[in-house]
TORKOL-4160 file (C-alpha; in steps of 0.2 Angstrom, whole numbers, padded with zeros to 4 digits, m for minus):
402
<pt num="1" X="0038" Y="m0016" Z="0020"/>
<pt num="2" X="0031" Y="m0002" Z="0031"/>
<pt num="3" X="0024" Y="0007" Z="0016"/>
<pt num="4" X="0015" Y="m0008" Z="0010"/>
<pt num="5" X="0007" Y="m0011" Z="0027"/>
<pt num="6" X="m0002" Y="0006" Z="0026"/>
<pt num="7" X="m0020" Y="0005" Z="0021"/>
<pt num="8" X="m0026" Y="0017" Z="0008"/>
<pt num="9" X="m0034" Y="0031" Z="0017"/>
<pt num="10" X="m0047" Y="0044" Z="0012"/>
<pt num="11" X="m0037" Y="0060" Z="0017"/>
<pt num="12" X="m0037" Y="0079" Z="0012"/>
<pt num="13" X="m0022" Y="0089" Z="0008"/>
<pt num="14" X="m0018" Y="0092" Z="0026"/>
<pt num="15" X="m0024" Y="0076" Z="0033"/>
<pt num="16" X="m0041" Y="0067" Z="0036"/>
<pt num="17" X="m0055" Y="0075" Z="0045"/>
<pt num="18" X="m0064" Y="0067" Z="0059"/>
<pt num="19" X="m0077" Y="0059" Z="0048"/>
<pt num="20" X="m0065" Y="0053" Z="0035"/>
<pt num="21" X="m0055" Y="0045" Z="0049"/>
<pt num="22" X="m0071" Y="0037" Z="0056"/>
<pt num="23" X="m0073" Y="0030" Z="0038"/>
<pt num="24" X="m0055" Y="0024" Z="0038"/>
<pt num="25" X="m0056" Y="0016" Z="0055"/>
<pt num="26" X="m0073" Y="0007" Z="0051"/>
<pt num="27" X="m0066" Y="0001" Z="0035"/>
<pt num="28" X="m0050" Y="m0006" Z="0044"/>
<pt num="29" X="m0061" Y="m0017" Z="0056"/>
<pt num="30" X="m0077" Y="m0021" Z="0046"/>
<pt num="31" X="m0072" Y="m0035" Z="0033"/>
<pt num="32" X="m0074" Y="m0053" Z="0029"/>
<pt num="33" X="m0077" Y="m0057" Z="0047"/>
<pt num="34" X="m0095" Y="m0052" Z="0043"/>
<pt num="35" X="m0097" Y="m0068" Z="0033"/>
<pt num="36" X="m0092" Y="m0080" Z="0047"/>
<pt num="37" X="m0099" Y="m0071" Z="0062"/>
<pt num="38" X="m0116" Y="m0080" Z="0060"/>
<pt num="39" X="m0107" Y="m0097" Z="0060"/>
<pt num="40" X="m0098" Y="m0091" Z="0076"/>
<pt num="41" X="m0115" Y="m0088" Z="0084"/>
<pt num="42" X="m0121" Y="m0104" Z="0078"/>
<pt num="43" X="m0106" Y="m0113" Z="0085"/>
<pt num="44" X="m0107" Y="m0105" Z="0103"/>
<pt num="45" X="m0125" Y="m0102" Z="0105"/>
<pt num="46" X="m0135" Y="m0087" Z="0110"/>
<pt num="47" X="m0125" Y="m0084" Z="0126"/>
<pt num="48" X="m0109" Y="m0083" Z="0116"/>
<pt num="49" X="m0114" Y="m0067" Z="0108"/>
<pt num="50" X="m0110" Y="m0058" Z="0124"/>
<pt num="51" X="m0092" Y="m0062" Z="0120"/>
<pt num="52" X="m0092" Y="m0051" Z="0105"/>
<pt num="53" X="m0095" Y="m0034" Z="0114"/>
<pt num="54" X="m0082" Y="m0040" Z="0127"/>
<pt num="55" X="m0069" Y="m0043" Z="0114"/>
<pt num="56" X="m0074" Y="m0026" Z="0106"/>
<pt num="57" X="m0070" Y="m0017" Z="0122"/>
<pt num="58" X="m0054" Y="m0026" Z="0125"/>
<pt num="59" X="m0048" Y="m0023" Z="0107"/>
<pt num="60" X="m0054" Y="m0005" Z="0108"/>
<pt num="61" X="m0043" Y="m0002" Z="0124"/>
<pt num="62" X="m0028" Y="m0010" Z="0115"/>
<pt num="63" X="m0030" Y="0002" Z="0101"/>
<pt num="64" X="m0029" Y="0016" Z="0113"/>
<pt num="65" X="m0013" Y="0008" Z="0120"/>
<pt num="66" X="m0006" Y="0010" Z="0103"/>
<pt num="67" X="m0010" Y="0028" Z="0102"/>
<pt num="68" X="m0002" Y="0031" Z="0119"/>
<pt num="69" X="0014" Y="0022" Z="0113"/>
<pt num="70" X="0014" Y="0034" Z="0098"/>
<pt num="71" X="0012" Y="0049" Z="0109"/>
<pt num="72" X="0029" Y="0045" Z="0118"/>
<pt num="73" X="0039" Y="0048" Z="0102"/>
<pt num="74" X="0034" Y="0059" Z="0087"/>
<pt num="75" X="0045" Y="0048" Z="0075"/>
<pt num="76" X="0033" Y="0033" Z="0077"/>
<pt num="77" X="0022" Y="0032" Z="0062"/>
<pt num="78" X="0017" Y="0014" Z="0060"/>
<pt num="79" X="0014" Y="m0002" Z="0069"/>
<pt num="80" X="0031" Y="m0009" Z="0065"/>
<pt num="81" X="0039" Y="0007" Z="0072"/>
<pt num="82" X="0030" Y="0004" Z="0089"/>
<pt num="83" X="0037" Y="m0014" Z="0089"/>
<pt num="84" X="0055" Y="m0008" Z="0085"/>
<pt num="85" X="0053" Y="0006" Z="0099"/>
<pt num="86" X="0047" Y="m0007" Z="0111"/>
<pt num="87" X="0059" Y="m0022" Z="0107"/>
<pt num="88" X="0071" Y="m0016" Z="0095"/>
<pt num="89" X="0075" Y="m0024" Z="0078"/>
<pt num="90" X="0072" Y="m0042" Z="0084"/>
<pt num="91" X="0054" Y="m0037" Z="0090"/>
<pt num="92" X="0051" Y="m0029" Z="0073"/>
<pt num="93" X="0056" Y="m0044" Z="0064"/>
<pt num="94" X="0045" Y="m0055" Z="0074"/>
<pt num="95" X="0030" Y="m0043" Z="0071"/>
<pt num="96" X="0034" Y="m0044" Z="0052"/>
<pt num="97" X="0034" Y="m0063" Z="0052"/>
<pt num="98" X="0017" Y="m0063" Z="0061"/>
<pt num="99" X="0009" Y="m0050" Z="0051"/>
<pt num="100" X="0015" Y="m0058" Z="0034"/>
<pt num="101" X="0009" Y="m0075" Z="0040"/>
<pt num="102" X="m0008" Y="m0068" Z="0043"/>
<pt num="103" X="m0009" Y="m0059" Z="0027"/>
<pt num="104" X="m0004" Y="m0075" Z="0018"/>
<pt num="105" X="m0017" Y="m0085" Z="0026"/>
<pt num="106" X="m0030" Y="m0072" Z="0023"/>
<pt num="107" X="m0026" Y="m0073" Z="0004"/>
<pt num="108" X="m0029" Y="m0092" Z="0005"/>
<pt num="109" X="m0045" Y="m0088" Z="0014"/>
<pt num="110" X="m0050" Y="m0076" Z="m0001"/>
<pt num="111" X="m0048" Y="m0090" Z="m0013"/>
<pt num="112" X="m0058" Y="m0102" Z="m0003"/>
<pt num="113" X="m0071" Y="m0089" Z="m0001"/>
<pt num="114" X="m0073" Y="m0086" Z="m0019"/>
<pt num="115" X="m0073" Y="m0104" Z="m0023"/>
<pt num="116" X="m0087" Y="m0108" Z="m0011"/>
<pt num="117" X="m0098" Y="m0094" Z="m0017"/>
<pt num="118" X="m0095" Y="m0098" Z="m0036"/>
<pt num="119" X="m0099" Y="m0116" Z="m0032"/>
<pt num="120" X="m0115" Y="m0110" Z="m0024"/>
<pt num="121" X="m0120" Y="m0101" Z="m0040"/>
<pt num="122" X="m0115" Y="m0115" Z="m0051"/>
<pt num="123" X="m0116" Y="m0132" Z="m0042"/>
<pt num="124" X="m0116" Y="m0143" Z="m0057"/>
<pt num="125" X="m0100" Y="m0135" Z="m0064"/>
<pt num="126" X="m0087" Y="m0149" Z="m0069"/>
<pt num="127" X="m0070" Y="m0148" Z="m0077"/>
<pt num="128" X="m0064" Y="m0164" Z="m0086"/>
<pt num="129" X="m0046" Y="m0166" Z="m0092"/>
<pt num="130" X="m0045" Y="m0184" Z="m0099"/>
<pt num="131" X="m0049" Y="m0196" Z="m0086"/>
<pt num="132" X="m0047" Y="m0182" Z="m0072"/>
<pt num="133" X="m0063" Y="m0175" Z="m0066"/>
<pt num="134" X="m0063" Y="m0159" Z="m0055"/>
<pt num="135" X="m0079" Y="m0153" Z="m0047"/>
<pt num="136" X="m0086" Y="m0144" Z="m0032"/>
<pt num="137" X="m0077" Y="m0130" Z="m0025"/>
<pt num="138" X="m0059" Y="m0134" Z="m0032"/>
<pt num="139" X="m0061" Y="m0129" Z="m0050"/>
<pt num="140" X="m0067" Y="m0112" Z="m0045"/>
<pt num="141" X="m0052" Y="m0110" Z="m0034"/>
<pt num="142" X="m0041" Y="m0112" Z="m0050"/>
<pt num="143" X="m0052" Y="m0101" Z="m0060"/>
<pt num="144" X="m0051" Y="m0087" Z="m0047"/>
<pt num="145" X="m0032" Y="m0088" Z="m0047"/>
<pt num="146" X="m0032" Y="m0086" Z="m0066"/>
<pt num="147" X="m0043" Y="m0071" Z="m0064"/>
<pt num="148" X="m0032" Y="m0064" Z="m0050"/>
<pt num="149" X="m0016" Y="m0067" Z="m0060"/>
<pt num="150" X="m0016" Y="m0051" Z="m0070"/>
<pt num="151" X="m0017" Y="m0041" Z="m0054"/>
<pt num="152" X="m0002" Y="m0050" Z="m0047"/>
<pt num="153" X="0008" Y="m0044" Z="m0062"/>
<pt num="154" X="0004" Y="m0026" Z="m0057"/>
<pt num="155" X="0018" Y="m0017" Z="m0047"/>
<pt num="156" X="0006" Y="m0002" Z="m0044"/>
<pt num="157" X="m0009" Y="m0007" Z="m0034"/>
<pt num="158" X="m0016" Y="0010" Z="m0031"/>
<pt num="159" X="m0032" Y="0007" Z="m0041"/>
<pt num="160" X="m0036" Y="m0009" Z="m0032"/>
<pt num="161" X="m0032" Y="0000" Z="m0015"/>
<pt num="162" X="m0046" Y="0013" Z="m0018"/>
<pt num="163" X="m0058" Y="0000" Z="m0024"/>
<pt num="164" X="m0055" Y="m0011" Z="m0008"/>
<pt num="165" X="m0058" Y="0004" Z="0002"/>
<pt num="166" X="m0077" Y="0002" Z="m0001"/>
<pt num="167" X="m0077" Y="m0012" Z="0011"/>
<pt num="168" X="m0089" Y="m0003" Z="0023"/>
<pt num="169" X="m0102" Y="m0001" Z="0009"/>
<pt num="170" X="m0100" Y="m0019" Z="0004"/>
<pt num="171" X="m0103" Y="m0026" Z="0021"/>
<pt num="172" X="m0118" Y="m0015" Z="0023"/>
<pt num="173" X="m0125" Y="m0021" Z="0006"/>
<pt num="174" X="m0123" Y="m0039" Z="0012"/>
<pt num="175" X="m0131" Y="m0036" Z="0028"/>
<pt num="176" X="m0146" Y="m0027" Z="0020"/>
<pt num="177" X="m0147" Y="m0041" Z="0007"/>
<pt num="178" X="m0148" Y="m0054" Z="0021"/>
<pt num="179" X="m0162" Y="m0045" Z="0029"/>
<pt num="180" X="m0172" Y="m0043" Z="0013"/>
<pt num="181" X="m0170" Y="m0062" Z="0010"/>
<pt num="182" X="m0177" Y="m0065" Z="0028"/>
<pt num="183" X="m0192" Y="m0052" Z="0025"/>
<pt num="184" X="m0196" Y="m0055" Z="0007"/>
<pt num="185" X="m0188" Y="m0072" Z="0002"/>
<pt num="186" X="m0200" Y="m0083" Z="0012"/>
<pt num="187" X="m0186" Y="m0088" Z="0025"/>
<pt num="188" X="m0193" Y="m0078" Z="0040"/>
<pt num="189" X="m0185" Y="m0076" Z="0057"/>
<pt num="190" X="m0192" Y="m0091" Z="0066"/>
<pt num="191" X="m0177" Y="m0102" Z="0070"/>
<pt num="192" X="m0174" Y="m0104" Z="0089"/>
<pt num="193" X="m0156" Y="m0109" Z="0089"/>
<pt num="194" X="m0146" Y="m0116" Z="0105"/>
<pt num="195" X="m0144" Y="m0106" Z="0121"/>
<pt num="196" X="m0126" Y="m0112" Z="0124"/>
<pt num="197" X="m0114" Y="m0124" Z="0116"/>
<pt num="198" X="m0099" Y="m0126" Z="0127"/>
<pt num="199" X="m0089" Y="m0137" Z="0114"/>
<pt num="200" X="m0091" Y="m0123" Z="0101"/>
<pt num="201" X="m0086" Y="m0109" Z="0112"/>
<pt num="202" X="m0067" Y="m0109" Z="0107"/>
<pt num="203" X="m0072" Y="m0108" Z="0088"/>
<pt num="204" X="m0084" Y="m0094" Z="0092"/>
<pt num="205" X="m0072" Y="m0084" Z="0101"/>
<pt num="206" X="m0059" Y="m0086" Z="0087"/>
<pt num="207" X="m0071" Y="m0080" Z="0074"/>
<pt num="208" X="m0077" Y="m0066" Z="0085"/>
<pt num="209" X="m0058" Y="m0061" Z="0087"/>
<pt num="210" X="m0056" Y="m0061" Z="0068"/>
<pt num="211" X="m0069" Y="m0047" Z="0067"/>
<pt num="212" X="m0057" Y="m0035" Z="0076"/>
<pt num="213" X="m0041" Y="m0038" Z="0066"/>
<pt num="214" X="m0037" Y="m0020" Z="0060"/>
<pt num="215" X="m0024" Y="m0015" Z="0074"/>
<pt num="216" X="m0009" Y="m0015" Z="0062"/>
<pt num="217" X="m0017" Y="0000" Z="0053"/>
<pt num="218" X="m0022" Y="0010" Z="0068"/>
<pt num="219" X="m0006" Y="0020" Z="0069"/>
<pt num="220" X="m0008" Y="0025" Z="0051"/>
<pt num="221" X="m0026" Y="0031" Z="0054"/>
<pt num="222" X="m0019" Y="0041" Z="0069"/>
<pt num="223" X="m0005" Y="0049" Z="0059"/>
<pt num="224" X="m0017" Y="0053" Z="0045"/>
<pt num="225" X="m0028" Y="0064" Z="0055"/>
<pt num="226" X="m0029" Y="0083" Z="0055"/>
<pt num="227" X="m0032" Y="0084" Z="0073"/>
<pt num="228" X="m0026" Y="0069" Z="0083"/>
<pt num="229" X="m0035" Y="0075" Z="0099"/>
<pt num="230" X="m0051" Y="0067" Z="0092"/>
<pt num="231" X="m0043" Y="0050" Z="0089"/>
<pt num="232" X="m0051" Y="0042" Z="0104"/>
<pt num="233" X="m0068" Y="0047" Z="0098"/>
<pt num="234" X="m0064" Y="0041" Z="0080"/>
<pt num="235" X="m0059" Y="0024" Z="0087"/>
<pt num="236" X="m0074" Y="0023" Z="0098"/>
<pt num="237" X="m0086" Y="0027" Z="0083"/>
<pt num="238" X="m0077" Y="0014" Z="0072"/>
<pt num="239" X="m0079" Y="0000" Z="0085"/>
<pt num="240" X="m0097" Y="0004" Z="0090"/>
<pt num="241" X="m0102" Y="0004" Z="0072"/>
<pt num="242" X="m0092" Y="m0012" Z="0068"/>
<pt num="243" X="m0099" Y="m0021" Z="0083"/>
<pt num="244" X="m0117" Y="m0016" Z="0079"/>
<pt num="245" X="m0115" Y="m0022" Z="0061"/>
<pt num="246" X="m0107" Y="m0039" Z="0066"/>
<pt num="247" X="m0120" Y="m0041" Z="0080"/>
<pt num="248" X="m0135" Y="m0037" Z="0068"/>
<pt num="249" X="m0128" Y="m0049" Z="0055"/>
<pt num="250" X="m0126" Y="m0063" Z="0067"/>
<pt num="251" X="m0143" Y="m0061" Z="0075"/>
<pt num="252" X="m0153" Y="m0059" Z="0059"/>
<pt num="253" X="m0144" Y="m0074" Z="0051"/>
<pt num="254" X="m0146" Y="m0085" Z="0066"/>
<pt num="255" X="m0164" Y="m0081" Z="0067"/>
<pt num="256" X="m0166" Y="m0086" Z="0049"/>
<pt num="257" X="m0156" Y="m0102" Z="0048"/>
<pt num="258" X="m0153" Y="m0108" Z="0066"/>
<pt num="259" X="m0141" Y="m0123" Z="0068"/>
<pt num="260" X="m0141" Y="m0124" Z="0049"/>
<pt num="261" X="m0130" Y="m0109" Z="0047"/>
<pt num="262" X="m0115" Y="m0112" Z="0035"/>
<pt num="263" X="m0097" Y="m0107" Z="0037"/>
<pt num="264" X="m0101" Y="m0093" Z="0025"/>
<pt num="265" X="m0118" Y="m0085" Z="0027"/>
<pt num="266" X="m0120" Y="m0082" Z="0008"/>
<pt num="267" X="m0120" Y="m0101" Z="0006"/>
<pt num="268" X="m0137" Y="m0102" Z="0015"/>
<pt num="269" X="m0145" Y="m0089" Z="0004"/>
<pt num="270" X="m0157" Y="m0095" Z="m0010"/>
<pt num="271" X="m0149" Y="m0091" Z="m0027"/>
<pt num="272" X="m0165" Y="m0087" Z="m0035"/>
<pt num="273" X="m0169" Y="m0071" Z="m0025"/>
<pt num="274" X="m0162" Y="m0055" Z="m0031"/>
<pt num="275" X="m0157" Y="m0049" Z="m0013"/>
<pt num="276" X="m0147" Y="m0066" Z="m0012"/>
<pt num="277" X="m0138" Y="m0062" Z="m0029"/>
<pt num="278" X="m0134" Y="m0045" Z="m0023"/>
<pt num="279" X="m0125" Y="m0052" Z="m0007"/>
<pt num="280" X="m0116" Y="m0066" Z="m0017"/>
<pt num="281" X="m0110" Y="m0055" Z="m0031"/>
<pt num="282" X="m0104" Y="m0042" Z="m0019"/>
<pt num="283" X="m0095" Y="m0055" Z="m0009"/>
<pt num="284" X="m0087" Y="m0061" Z="m0025"/>
<pt num="285" X="m0079" Y="m0044" Z="m0028"/>
<pt num="286" X="m0069" Y="m0045" Z="m0012"/>
<pt num="287" X="m0056" Y="m0058" Z="m0016"/>
<pt num="288" X="m0053" Y="m0050" Z="m0034"/>
<pt num="289" X="m0050" Y="m0033" Z="m0027"/>
<pt num="290" X="m0040" Y="m0038" Z="m0011"/>
<pt num="291" X="m0030" Y="m0053" Z="m0015"/>
<pt num="292" X="m0015" Y="m0044" Z="m0023"/>
<pt num="293" X="m0016" Y="m0031" Z="m0009"/>
<pt num="294" X="m0014" Y="m0045" Z="0004"/>
<pt num="295" X="0000" Y="m0054" Z="m0005"/>
<pt num="296" X="0011" Y="m0039" Z="m0010"/>
<pt num="297" X="0018" Y="m0035" Z="0008"/>
<pt num="298" X="0022" Y="m0054" Z="0009"/>
<pt num="299" X="0031" Y="m0053" Z="m0008"/>
<pt num="300" X="0041" Y="m0037" Z="m0003"/>
<pt num="301" X="0046" Y="m0046" Z="0013"/>
<pt num="302" X="0053" Y="m0060" Z="0003"/>
<pt num="303" X="0062" Y="m0049" Z="m0009"/>
<pt num="304" X="0070" Y="m0040" Z="0006"/>
<pt num="305" X="0080" Y="m0056" Z="0009"/>
<pt num="306" X="0088" Y="m0056" Z="m0008"/>
<pt num="307" X="0104" Y="m0047" Z="m0012"/>
<pt num="308" X="0103" Y="m0030" Z="m0019"/>
<pt num="309" X="0108" Y="m0035" Z="m0037"/>
<pt num="310" X="0094" Y="m0048" Z="m0038"/>
<pt num="311" X="0079" Y="m0041" Z="m0028"/>
<pt num="312" X="0077" Y="m0025" Z="m0039"/>
<pt num="313" X="0074" Y="m0035" Z="m0055"/>
<pt num="314" X="0056" Y="m0035" Z="m0061"/>
<pt num="315" X="0057" Y="m0054" Z="m0067"/>
<pt num="316" X="0062" Y="m0059" Z="m0049"/>
<pt num="317" X="0048" Y="m0049" Z="m0041"/>
<pt num="318" X="0035" Y="m0056" Z="m0053"/>
<pt num="319" X="0041" Y="m0074" Z="m0050"/>
<pt num="320" X="0039" Y="m0072" Z="m0032"/>
<pt num="321" X="0021" Y="m0066" Z="m0034"/>
<pt num="322" X="0017" Y="m0080" Z="m0045"/>
<pt num="323" X="0025" Y="m0092" Z="m0033"/>
<pt num="324" X="0014" Y="m0085" Z="m0019"/>
<pt num="325" X="m0001" Y="m0087" Z="m0030"/>
<pt num="326" X="0002" Y="m0105" Z="m0034"/>
<pt num="327" X="0006" Y="m0109" Z="m0016"/>
<pt num="328" X="m0010" Y="m0101" Z="m0010"/>
<pt num="329" X="m0020" Y="m0110" Z="m0023"/>
<pt num="330" X="m0013" Y="m0127" Z="m0018"/>
<pt num="331" X="m0017" Y="m0124" Z="0000"/>
<pt num="332" X="m0035" Y="m0118" Z="m0004"/>
<pt num="333" X="m0037" Y="m0133" Z="m0015"/>
<pt num="334" X="m0031" Y="m0146" Z="m0003"/>
<pt num="335" X="m0039" Y="m0138" Z="0013"/>
<pt num="336" X="m0055" Y="m0129" Z="0007"/>
<pt num="337" X="m0061" Y="m0126" Z="0025"/>
<pt num="338" X="m0064" Y="m0108" Z="0027"/>
<pt num="339" X="m0071" Y="m0107" Z="0045"/>
<pt num="340" X="m0056" Y="m0117" Z="0051"/>
<pt num="341" X="m0044" Y="m0106" Z="0042"/>
<pt num="342" X="m0052" Y="m0090" Z="0049"/>
<pt num="343" X="m0053" Y="m0098" Z="0067"/>
<pt num="344" X="m0034" Y="m0102" Z="0066"/>
<pt num="345" X="m0030" Y="m0084" Z="0060"/>
<pt num="346" X="m0040" Y="m0077" Z="0074"/>
<pt num="347" X="m0034" Y="m0088" Z="0088"/>
<pt num="348" X="m0015" Y="m0086" Z="0083"/>
<pt num="349" X="m0012" Y="m0070" Z="0073"/>
<pt num="350" X="m0026" Y="m0058" Z="0077"/>
<pt num="351" X="m0023" Y="m0063" Z="0096"/>
<pt num="352" X="m0005" Y="m0058" Z="0094"/>
<pt num="353" X="m0008" Y="m0042" Z="0084"/>
<pt num="354" X="m0023" Y="m0036" Z="0093"/>
<pt num="355" X="m0022" Y="m0042" Z="0111"/>
<pt num="356" X="m0004" Y="m0047" Z="0116"/>
<pt num="357" X="0008" Y="m0036" Z="0106"/>
<pt num="358" X="m0001" Y="m0019" Z="0110"/>
<pt num="359" X="m0001" Y="m0023" Z="0128"/>
<pt num="360" X="0017" Y="m0028" Z="0128"/>
<pt num="361" X="0022" Y="m0013" Z="0118"/>
<pt num="362" X="0014" Y="m0002" Z="0130"/>
<pt num="363" X="0021" Y="m0010" Z="0145"/>
<pt num="364" X="0039" Y="m0009" Z="0139"/>
<pt num="365" X="0038" Y="0008" Z="0132"/>
<pt num="366" X="0029" Y="0016" Z="0147"/>
<pt num="367" X="0038" Y="0006" Z="0160"/>
<pt num="368" X="0022" Y="0005" Z="0170"/>
<pt num="369" X="0025" Y="m0014" Z="0173"/>
<pt num="370" X="0037" Y="m0009" Z="0188"/>
<pt num="371" X="0022" Y="m0005" Z="0199"/>
<pt num="372" X="0005" Y="m0013" Z="0201"/>
<pt num="373" X="m0011" Y="m0002" Z="0198"/>
<pt num="374" X="m0028" Y="m0004" Z="0190"/>
<pt num="375" X="m0022" Y="m0001" Z="0172"/>
<pt num="376" X="m0009" Y="m0015" Z="0174"/>
<pt num="377" X="m0022" Y="m0027" Z="0180"/>
<pt num="378" X="m0033" Y="m0023" Z="0165"/>
<pt num="379" X="m0018" Y="m0026" Z="0153"/>
<pt num="380" X="m0013" Y="m0042" Z="0162"/>
<pt num="381" X="m0032" Y="m0048" Z="0161"/>
<pt num="382" X="m0032" Y="m0044" Z="0142"/>
<pt num="383" X="m0016" Y="m0053" Z="0139"/>
<pt num="384" X="m0021" Y="m0069" Z="0148"/>
<pt num="385" X="m0038" Y="m0069" Z="0139"/>
<pt num="386" X="m0029" Y="m0068" Z="0123"/>
<pt num="387" X="m0017" Y="m0082" Z="0127"/>
<pt num="388" X="m0031" Y="m0093" Z="0134"/>
<pt num="389" X="m0042" Y="m0089" Z="0119"/>
<pt num="390" X="m0028" Y="m0092" Z="0107"/>
<pt num="391" X="m0023" Y="m0109" Z="0114"/>
<pt num="392" X="m0040" Y="m0116" Z="0115"/>
<pt num="393" X="m0045" Y="m0109" Z="0098"/>
<pt num="394" X="m0030" Y="m0116" Z="0090"/>
<pt num="395" X="m0032" Y="m0133" Z="0097"/>
<pt num="396" X="m0051" Y="m0133" Z="0092"/>
<pt num="397" X="m0048" Y="m0126" Z="0075"/>
<pt num="398" X="m0034" Y="m0138" Z="0071"/>
<pt num="399" X="m0044" Y="m0153" Z="0078"/>
<pt num="400" X="m0058" Y="m0148" Z="0067"/>
<pt num="401" X="m0047" Y="m0147" Z="0052"/>
<pt num="402" X="m0039" Y="m0164" Z="0055"/>
């Protein structure tokens, strides 16, 4: 399970250099949150954008807390090791459940993402089976699952891992394409938007939090470095670049479409523009390359619950993966609401993995909770912010979904 939670890193023979570690860190945090951050800004209004750097600062700090936890014990190599060191086997099990639940829902989101964008390209596509007619986004979810199925039958995903490591470049291509549509596609940047929408703040915060969901791989990046003394600079570079990219995407998109921003910014782009097609087709590659990587740790965790004479069988492993694929297809088919799903992921699972858990790990391992100081106050503030944001975001997201 721990091996599957490691990301594929660009490393040398003796570890990754500072610049390679910067690439790995940026790749861990710069992801599909890019597609929903314009909708987050649209939900909360211009003033809500101030929350994005605030969240970045807090999650940067919790990333440093994970480093300090690892410095206390050289045997700690992964996020799960930190959980076990802080709270024992039971704590590790809880973290595994949270992380696998997040991965499972992200896999569902990838299917919805693919279905929405394909429906954008082919709006008149209809599947008729007898008297049954399937149209809109749903048939593309099924088609995407059929395309993904061969990758689910692979037990060695190393090739897909390296392809998915190009996520940084994919996000930059999408951002550049959006800007080109605004400049050359006749859309312009004249939308004014809303200054503040209090009702949409919980959704905005949840989607902003999703943008910084890479903490489970922070320990892997740390241990992969040649010189770990530069880790703080690497993490700072990754967060600054990530925050700038997310902010630029949100601002440019909101200036282009204002209150009409869709849950996925690619759904706003005109399909007849070359830049739009580049953005949409780049987005379409993300679910194909990442779905199997998201689901594999979940499958391995399920396999771990079987007896030794069963879980090693290839047929059992394949059946588990196919069952996971079918279940995610059903959820994506019945609840095709990408923005609500991402908000739920942010308000529950990312809040736990990026805000609450790192703080609790550090407090328990360091023992500093025994006396009050400025650092303890900062940690308490971060935990309280995470809890409040999680509760309000979850309530808002579930209400919207219902």
